[in-house]
N, C-alpha and C positions, 0 to 999 in steps of 0.2 A: 404716444405713438404705438407702444406695445399693446395697450388696451384696444386701440382701434384695429390693429392687425388681427388680434384674437377675436374681437367681437364682430368683425365683418369678414373674416377669412381672407384678408388681403395678402397679396404678394408684396415683397419688399419694394419693388419698383412702383407698384400701384400706389402704395402709401406715399412714397417720395414724390410722385407726380401729381398728387392731389392739390387742387387749387381751392381757395376759399369758396369760390362759386360752385364747387362740386358738392358742397354740403347743403342739403335742403332740409333745414331743421323744422320747417312747418309740416313737411310730409314724412319726417323721420327717414330720410333716404340719403345715400351717398352715391354719386354718379362716378363710376370708374370709366374714364375715357381712354380709348385706344389701349386696352389691356392686351394680354397675350392673344395673338391671333388678330390683332388690330380691331377688336370689337369693343363696343361700349357695353356696359351692363350697369344695372341698378341693384344696390344692396341695402337692406333695411338697417336702420340705426336704432339702438335701444334708447330709451329716455335717459338712462344713466350715462351713456356715451355722449348724448347731446349736452347734458349738464357739464360733463368734463370738458368737452370741446368749447363750450361757452366760457367757462372759467379760464381755459387756456388762451382763448382769443382775447379776453379782457386783460390778461396778464402780459401777453407778448405782442399783441396787435400786429400780426403778420399782414403784409401788404398784398402779395399775389399768391405765393405758395402757402399751403396750410402749415407746413413745417419748413421754416426758413433757416438756413445756415448763416454763415457770415456774408455780409454785403447783400442781404436780402435775396440771395440765390437760394435754390432749394437745398434742403438738408442732404448730406452726402451719405452714401452706402457705408463708408468706414465708420462714421460717427454713429450711425444707427446700430451697427454691429457692436460698438463699444457700449452703447446704452443697454443693449440686450445682455452683453457679458456682465456688466455691472449689476444688472437686475438679478441675474443668476447667482452671482457672488453674494449679494445682499440677502437673497432667499436661502442661501446655504445649499444650493443645488450644485453638486459636483459632477453629475452625469453629463456626458456630452450632449449638447442640444443646439438647435439652429432656429433661426427666426421662422423658417418654414414650418417647424413643428407647431407653432401657434395656429397656423392655417389648418394643419391636420387635426389639431385638437378641436378647433371650431367645428369642422365637419363631423368629427367623431361624436362630439357632444350633441349636435343636432340630430344625428342618426340615433343615438342612444335615447333621446327624448321623443322619438317617434316621428321626426320630420321625414316627409317623403323624399326618397333618394333622387328622383328627377328634379325636385325643387332645389335640393342641395347642389346638384350638378349645375343647375341654372345660375344660382347666385354665386357659385364659385367660378363660373365661366369655364367649366371643364366639360369636355365632351364625354370623356370616359374616366370614371373613378378607378384609381389603382388600389389594389388591396393594401390596407394599412398593416404594418408590422406591429404587433402588440408585444411589448416587453413586460414579462411578468415582474411584479414588484416583490 
């Protein structure tokens, strides 16, 4: 879940609302339906994420939602927040962080690698990019 958020710049709700049918592995795309502003958008998927998603699918066999919680309902916000917190702890990261930072990191890394700003705005589904706050290390 965290890899998909980072690799596609997804918002928390966008991830949790993904259905299996929203993944187009033949064209390496994920379709984000009814995102913020009630708009659909298409985001590219890397080959590595496709491989991870295939392994995940074979292991868990979700029925409708890509990430299912109990009773085949979609995964909940609170559980995703716990997954993120546990990942931070395992990585030894003590700085305050949020899931949304993964989305910001995705955009920042695209920009640093020379991706056109308009394209980044389009795949993030953002009309206006806010300036990012850089924290010196």
